[in-house]
C-alpha positions as CSV (number, residue, x, y, z in Angstrom):
1,M,81.8,193.8,47.8
2,M,81.4,195.6,51.1
3,Y,78.2,195.5,53.2
4,L,76.4,197.8,55.5
5,F,74.1,196.0,58.0
6,D,70.9,197.8,59.0
7,T,69.4,197.6,62.4
8,D,67.0,194.7,61.7
9,T,69.8,192.5,60.4
10,I,72.0,193.1,63.4
11,S,69.0,192.5,65.7
12,H,68.6,189.2,63.9
13,I,72.2,188.2,64.7
14,I,71.6,188.6,68.4
15,K,68.3,186.7,68.5
16,R,68.3,183.5,70.4
17,N,67.8,181.5,67.2
18,P,69.0,183.4,64.1
19,S,68.3,181.7,60.8
20,L,70.9,179.3,59.6
21,P,71.0,180.6,56.0
22,F,71.6,184.2,57.3
23,I,74.4,183.1,59.6
24,K,76.0,181.0,56.8
25,K,75.9,184.0,54.4
26,L,77.3,186.3,57.1
27,A,80.1,183.9,57.8
28,S,81.0,183.7,54.1
29,I,82.2,187.4,54.1
30,S,85.2,188.7,55.8
31,P,85.0,191.1,58.8
32,E,86.8,193.7,56.7
33,E,83.7,193.8,54.4
34,Q,81.2,194.2,57.3
35,F,80.0,197.6,58.4
36,T,77.2,199.3,60.3
37,T,76.6,202.9,61.3
38,T,76.5,205.0,64.4
39,I,72.8,205.5,63.7
40,T,72.3,201.8,63.8
41,V,74.3,201.6,67.0
42,G,72.0,204.1,68.6
43,E,68.9,202.3,67.4
44,L,70.1,199.0,68.8
45,I,71.0,200.4,72.2
46,Y,67.6,202.1,72.3
47,G,65.9,198.8,71.5
48,A,68.0,196.9,74.1
49,Y,66.9,199.3,76.8
50,K,63.3,199.1,75.8
51,S,63.3,195.3,75.8
52,N,62.4,193.0,78.7
53,R,66.1,191.9,78.8
54,P,68.3,194.9,78.4
55,A,71.4,193.4,80.0
56,Y,71.2,190.3,77.8
57,F,71.0,192.4,74.6
58,L,73.6,194.9,75.6
59,E,76.0,192.1,76.5
60,K,75.4,190.4,73.1
61,L,76.1,193.7,71.3
62,E,79.3,194.2,73.3
63,T,80.6,190.7,72.9
64,V,79.2,189.4,69.6
65,V,78.6,192.4,67.3
66,W,80.8,195.4,68.1
67,P,84.1,193.4,68.0
68,N,83.3,191.9,64.6
69,I,82.0,194.9,62.6
70,Q,83.3,198.3,61.6
71,I,81.2,201.3,62.6
72,L,80.9,204.2,60.3
73,S,80.0,207.7,61.4
74,F,77.8,210.3,59.7
75,D,80.8,212.4,58.5
76,E,81.1,215.4,56.2
77,G,81.1,213.3,53.1
78,S,77.9,211.5,54.2
79,A,76.3,214.8,55.1
80,K,76.9,216.2,51.6
81,V,75.3,213.0,50.1
82,Y,72.5,213.3,52.6
83,G,71.7,216.9,51.7
84,K,71.5,216.2,48.0
85,M,69.6,213.0,48.4
86,R,67.0,214.5,50.8
87,A,66.3,217.4,48.4
88,E,65.9,215.0,45.5
89,L,63.5,212.8,47.4
90,E,61.4,215.8,48.6
91,K,61.2,217.1,45.0
92,K,59.7,213.7,44.0
93,G,57.4,213.7,47.0
94,I,59.1,210.6,48.4
95,S,59.3,210.2,52.2
96,L,62.0,208.3,54.1
97,S,62.6,208.3,57.8
98,E,65.5,210.5,59.0
99,P,67.5,207.6,60.3
100,D,67.1,205.7,57.1
101,M,68.1,208.7,55.0
102,R,71.3,209.0,57.1
103,I,72.1,205.3,56.8
104,A,71.5,205.5,53.0
105,A,73.8,208.5,52.8
106,I,76.6,206.7,54.6
107,A,76.1,203.6,52.4
108,L,76.3,205.8,49.2
109,H,79.2,207.8,50.4
110,N,81.2,204.7,51.2
111,N,80.0,202.6,48.2
112,L,78.4,199.9,50.4
113,M,75.4,197.6,49.8
114,I,72.8,197.8,52.5
115,I,71.7,194.5,54.0
116,T,68.2,195.0,55.4
117,G,64.8,193.4,55.7
118,N,63.4,196.9,54.9
119,V,64.2,196.8,51.1
120,R,61.0,198.7,50.4
121,H,62.2,201.7,52.4
122,F,65.7,201.9,50.9
123,S,64.7,201.1,47.4
124,K,63.4,204.7,47.1
125,V,66.9,206.0,47.0
126,L,68.4,206.1,43.5
127,L,71.7,204.3,43.0
128,L,71.6,202.6,46.4
129,R,72.3,198.9,46.4
130,V,70.1,196.9,48.7
131,E,69.7,193.2,49.5
132,N,67.5,191.3,52.0
133,W,69.3,188.3,53.6
134,L,66.5,187.7,56.2
């Protein structure tokens, strides 16, 4: 199984006291199975700069997170999945934020399970596998 970590789960990793069950579960999977997206990278950097301790959070991202996770881009394949998914959601009257739609498209295109505390958001997308480890 391969996993795509959403913004909230990576934020949890760099907290001062992340939960032990989450850290144990994360440690049980190999780095080759751990992914995030450029969208999440942008959200995390944005959050770091908005925080009261930007240097601390940026340093944690650089030393703890980025070296241990593969970062996927919103590429042509993901864009095609996104276009179809967005049209299907709109036809059903379902709304999802733009970043979440792009993250979901990357996960679907790369056959990844999303790990997030926002299961409710992502569960709107058909065929998307989602788990909450928080």
